[in-house]
Residue, then its C-alpha position, 0 to 999 in steps of 0.5 A: m259431751n254428745i257421743g254421736f259429736q264425739l265419733f263424728q270428731l273420731q271420724r275427721i280425724d281418722t278421715d284426715l289421716d286416710i288423706v294423708q297417708r294416700r298422698i304418702n304413698e302417692i309419693d312413695n310410688l312416684i319416687k319409686n317409679d318415674t315414667k319419664v325417667i323409664n321411658a327415657q331409658n327404655n328408648l336409649d336402650k332401643a336405639e343402642i340395639l339399633l345402632l348395634s344391629n346397623n354397625n353388625e349389618f355394616d361389618a357383615i357387608s364389609n367383610d363380604i366385599q373384602t372376601k370378594k376382592i380377595k377372591i378377584s385378586q387370586s382369580e386374577s393372578s390365576l388368570y394372567n400368571g400362566s398357570v391356566t391355559n385351558p381356554k374355557e377355564l381362562q373364559d370361566l376365570q373372567m365370568e367369575i371375576s366379572s360376577i364377582k365385581k358386579s357383586i361388589e358394586k352391589l353391596e357397595g351400593i348398600l353398604l352406602e346406605v347402611m352407613i348412613h343408617v349408621d349416622q342416623s342411629e348415631k344421632h339418634l342415640e345421642i339424642q336419646k342420651e340427652r333426653l335421659i340426662n334430661a329425665k334424670s335432671k327433672f326427676a331428681t328436682l322431683v323427688s326433693l321437692l316430694h320428699g319435703e311434702k312427705n315430711t310435712l305430711l308425715e309431721s301432720i300425721k304426729g299432730l292427728n295421732s295426738k289428736k286422736i289419742i286425746m279423742i279416743a279417751q273420751i270414748r266409751e269402749e263399746n262406742l269406739n268398738q262399733y265405730e271401729t267395725l263400720r270403718n272397716l265394713k264402710n271402707g273408712l267412713a263410719v260416721t256421717k252428718i245430717q245434710e239438708n234433711a238427709c243422710g249425709a253418705c247415701g243421701s236418703s231422706l230422714t224424718a223430723s224423728q229420725r234427725q231428733e235421735a241423730r241429735s241425741a247427747t247418749n244415743l246413736f242414730i244409725c242410718p236406715s239405708c247405709r247403716r253408717i251413724v249419723y250425727g245431728s248438730s243441735 
C-alpha cells in the first residue's frame, strides 16, 4: 500500500481525535465554569452587602435618634423638676433641648431616605435571588445536554482509536516515528495532500516532478517549504 496514503489516513484519524478531544475539553470547562451562574452569584453577593450596609446605616441613625430623645427627656426633667434654678443654666438647657430637637428632625429626614434605600435594596436582592435561581436552572439543563454530547464524543474516540490501531499495524516503525516527530513539530499536522498543484498545508506550489514524487508508493515526499509530508493521490 502507498505509504503516503497510509500516513495521510492516519493523519485524518488523528485530526479527528484532536477535534473531538478539544471539544471534550471545552465541555469540561463549560461544566466547571458557567459565567452566567458566576455573574448571578456575584450580583447576589453585592446585593446582600448593599442591603446589610443600608440596614446598618438605618440602625445607626435610629440609635442616634433614640439616644438624643433620651437626652432631651433627661434635660427636660432637669428643666422642670426644680433641680436647676440658675437662670443661665436653665437657658442653656432650653437651648440644648432646642438644638437636639433640630438635630433629631434632620436625622429623621435622613432616616426616611435610608428607609427608602433599604426597601429598594430588599427588592433588588429578591430580583438577584430569582436571577440566580434561573441561571442555575438553565445551567443544569445545559450540563445535562453537555454530558450527553460528551458521552457521544467518548464513544467516537473509542471508534477512532480502534481505526488507529488497525492503521498503525500496517505502517513501518521508521515511517511512524517520522510521522509522530512531525506531528509534535507541526502543531499536530504532519501529513497533507496536494491541493491545486500545491502543498495543502502551506500553499507552496509544487513542480510536476515534485507532484510525481508525492504520488510515490514507496517513498515519502517532504514539502520543501513547510517540511511536512505531502501525499498525492494517483
